[in-house]
N, C-alpha and C positions, 0 to 999 in steps of 0.2 A: 504494500500500500504506500502511496505517496501523498504528502501533505505539502501544499505550496501556497504561500501568500500571493494573491493575484494583483497584478498591475492593471494594464488595459486589456490585453488579450494575448494568448499564446496558443499555437498549435504545434504539437510535437509528437514524435514517435517515442514511446517508452517501451520497456521490455519486461515481460513476465515469463520466467522460465525459458528465456531465449526467444520468445515469440513476440513480434511487434504488436503493440497496442496503440491505436490512434486516440489521442487525448487533446481536446481543445478546452481551454479554460480562461477565465478572466472576468472582466466587468462588462455589463451590458447596460446601456443608457445611464451610465455613471452610478447607478444606485442598486444594481443587481449583481450578485456573484453567480457565475454559472460554471458547469463542468459537463462535458459531453465525452463519452468513452465508447469505443467499439473495438471488438476483436472477433475474429472468426473461428477461434479455437477454444476459448475458455468462457465460462460464466463470468460476468463482470458487472461492476456497479460504478456509479458516479456520485459524488457528494459536493455540495456547495454550502458552506457554513453548516447549519443544522438540518439541511434538507438532504435526504438519501433517495436515490432513484429506485432502489430495490434491485434485486439481482436480475440480470437480463441474460437470455440465452445467447450462445455464439451467433454473431451476425446481426443481432438487434442493437439499436442505439440506446445507450443509457444516458438520460438527461436529468440534471438537477439544477434548479434555479432558486435562489433565495434573495429576498429583499434585504439589503444591508444598509441602505441609506448612505451616510458618509463614513460608516464603520468599516472595519477590516473585512476584505473579501478573501476567503480561504477555500480552495478547491482540492478535491482528492479523488483518487481512483483506486479500485481494488479488483482483483481477479481471484478465482478459485477453480 
């Protein structure tokens, strides 16, 4: 699992057990924290502050968006 304070936006490839995981995270409209995660091999989830996407099947997009106002935006992903 990864936990990252968010700036504006980032899209990156992270790895779980050597398999690439697509992860996009950041702020949306300056007041929302978001995290989008997708992998085609593992069950995965996204988190934004206190919002959890729930576990998604391989190939499904996991989305989490949380209103944070001017507070800190934190995004995370997880696979199993």
